[in-house]
ZATORZA-876387 format. One record per residue (C-alpha): residue number from 1; x, y, z. Coordinates in steps of 0.5 Angstrom, whole numbers, plus 500, padded with zeros to 3 digits. Example, Ala and Ser with C-alpha at 12.3 -4.5 7.8 and 13.67 -1.06 7.14 Angstrom:
<recs>
rec pos:1	X:525	Y:491	Z:516;
rec pos:2	X:527	Y:498	Z:514;
</recs>
This chain:
<recs>
rec pos:1	X:222	Y:103	Z:243;
rec pos:2	X:227	Y:101	Z:249;
rec pos:3	X:227	Y:094	Z:251;
rec pos:4	X:226	Y:091	Z:258;
rec pos:5	X:233	Y:090	Z:261;
rec pos:6	X:236	Y:092	Z:254;
rec pos:7	X:240	Y:098	Z:254;
rec pos:8	X:241	Y:103	Z:247;
rec pos:9	X:246	Y:107	Z:243;
rec pos:10	X:247	Y:107	Z:236;
rec pos:11	X:244	Y:100	Z:235;
rec pos:12	X:248	Y:096	Z:239;
rec pos:13	X:244	Y:093	Z:246;
rec pos:14	X:246	Y:092	Z:252;
rec pos:15	X:244	Y:086	Z:258;
rec pos:16	X:244	Y:088	Z:265;
rec pos:17	X:246	Y:085	Z:270;
rec pos:18	X:245	Y:086	Z:277;
rec pos:19	X:250	Y:084	Z:283;
rec pos:20	X:248	Y:084	Z:290;
rec pos:21	X:255	Y:080	Z:292;
rec pos:22	X:259	Y:086	Z:289;
rec pos:23	X:254	Y:091	Z:288;
rec pos:24	X:255	Y:093	Z:281;
rec pos:25	X:251	Y:093	Z:275;
rec pos:26	X:254	Y:089	Z:269;
rec pos:27	X:253	Y:088	Z:261;
rec pos:28	X:256	Y:087	Z:256;
rec pos:29	X:255	Y:089	Z:249;
rec pos:30	X:251	Y:083	Z:246;
rec pos:31	X:249	Y:081	Z:239;
rec pos:32	X:258	Y:082	Z:237;
rec pos:33	X:263	Y:077	Z:236;
rec pos:34	X:268	Y:080	Z:242;
rec pos:35	X:267	Y:080	Z:250;
rec pos:36	X:267	Y:088	Z:251;
rec pos:37	X:263	Y:089	Z:258;
rec pos:38	X:261	Y:094	Z:263;
rec pos:39	X:259	Y:096	Z:270;
rec pos:40	X:258	Y:102	Z:274;
rec pos:41	X:254	Y:102	Z:281;
rec pos:42	X:249	Y:107	Z:279;
rec pos:43	X:244	Y:106	Z:273;
rec pos:44	X:245	Y:113	Z:271;
rec pos:45	X:252	Y:111	Z:270;
rec pos:46	X:251	Y:104	Z:268;
rec pos:47	X:248	Y:108	Z:262;
rec pos:48	X:255	Y:112	Z:261;
rec pos:49	X:259	Y:106	Z:261;
rec pos:50	X:255	Y:103	Z:256;
rec pos:51	X:256	Y:108	Z:251;
rec pos:52	X:263	Y:109	Z:252;
rec pos:53	X:264	Y:101	Z:251;
rec pos:54	X:260	Y:102	Z:245;
rec pos:55	X:264	Y:109	Z:243;
rec pos:56	X:272	Y:105	Z:245;
rec pos:57	X:269	Y:098	Z:240;
rec pos:58	X:267	Y:102	Z:234;
rec pos:59	X:273	Y:105	Z:236;
rec pos:60	X:277	Y:098	Z:236;
rec pos:61	X:272	Y:096	Z:230;
rec pos:62	X:275	Y:102	Z:226;
rec pos:63	X:282	Y:101	Z:227;
rec pos:64	X:282	Y:094	Z:225;
rec pos:65	X:278	Y:095	Z:218;
rec pos:66	X:273	Y:091	Z:223;
rec pos:67	X:265	Y:090	Z:222;
rec pos:68	X:262	Y:091	Z:228;
rec pos:69	X:256	Y:088	Z:228;
rec pos:70	X:255	Y:080	Z:226;
rec pos:71	X:253	Y:078	Z:221;
rec pos:72	X:247	Y:075	Z:221;
rec pos:73	X:245	Y:071	Z:215;
rec pos:74	X:239	Y:071	Z:214;
rec pos:75	X:237	Y:063	Z:216;
rec pos:76	X:238	Y:059	Z:222;
rec pos:77	X:237	Y:053	Z:225;
rec pos:78	X:231	Y:052	Z:231;
rec pos:79	X:229	Y:047	Z:236;
rec pos:80	X:221	Y:046	Z:238;
rec pos:81	X:216	Y:041	Z:240;
rec pos:82	X:215	Y:036	Z:235;
rec pos:83	X:207	Y:037	Z:236;
rec pos:84	X:209	Y:046	Z:236;
rec pos:85	X:212	Y:043	Z:229;
rec pos:86	X:206	Y:039	Z:226;
rec pos:87	X:202	Y:046	Z:228;
rec pos:88	X:206	Y:050	Z:224;
rec pos:89	X:206	Y:046	Z:218;
rec pos:90	X:199	Y:046	Z:219;
rec pos:91	X:197	Y:053	Z:220;
rec pos:92	X:201	Y:054	Z:213;
rec pos:93	X:198	Y:050	Z:210;
rec pos:94	X:191	Y:053	Z:211;
rec pos:95	X:194	Y:060	Z:210;
rec pos:96	X:198	Y:057	Z:203;
rec pos:97	X:204	Y:059	Z:205;
rec pos:98	X:211	Y:054	Z:205;
rec pos:99	X:213	Y:053	Z:212;
rec pos:100	X:219	Y:059	Z:210;
rec pos:101	X:214	Y:064	Z:209;
rec pos:102	X:210	Y:063	Z:216;
rec pos:103	X:215	Y:062	Z:221;
rec pos:104	X:218	Y:069	Z:217;
rec pos:105	X:211	Y:072	Z:218;
rec pos:106	X:212	Y:070	Z:225;
rec pos:107	X:217	Y:073	Z:226;
rec pos:108	X:216	Y:080	Z:223;
rec pos:109	X:211	Y:080	Z:227;
rec pos:110	X:214	Y:079	Z:233;
rec pos:111	X:218	Y:083	Z:233;
rec pos:112	X:213	Y:089	Z:231;
rec pos:113	X:209	Y:088	Z:236;
rec pos:114	X:215	Y:087	Z:241;
</recs>
């Protein structure tokens, strides 16, 4: 499924922006440690520029013996309102889940339907 406002290629996501001042599309490869950007004046050329940026980045990573994607540890902190936090605890208890299980299920459902 294509994500609105994002390019996808070889498992990488690229952000998409437009500068009216410069009359150019631009973006960067997301979820990596390095800043790799790309730009073009047409949408078609932006796709090509993004794909070339990904291919170049993968080549550089291979030569450096580096993993391309930023690792995901499987844990992260989130900030939500105290009211939403209480509701999540209450709902997770009703579902006989701990809060981590509840949040994991909610995220799994969200990414499956997006």
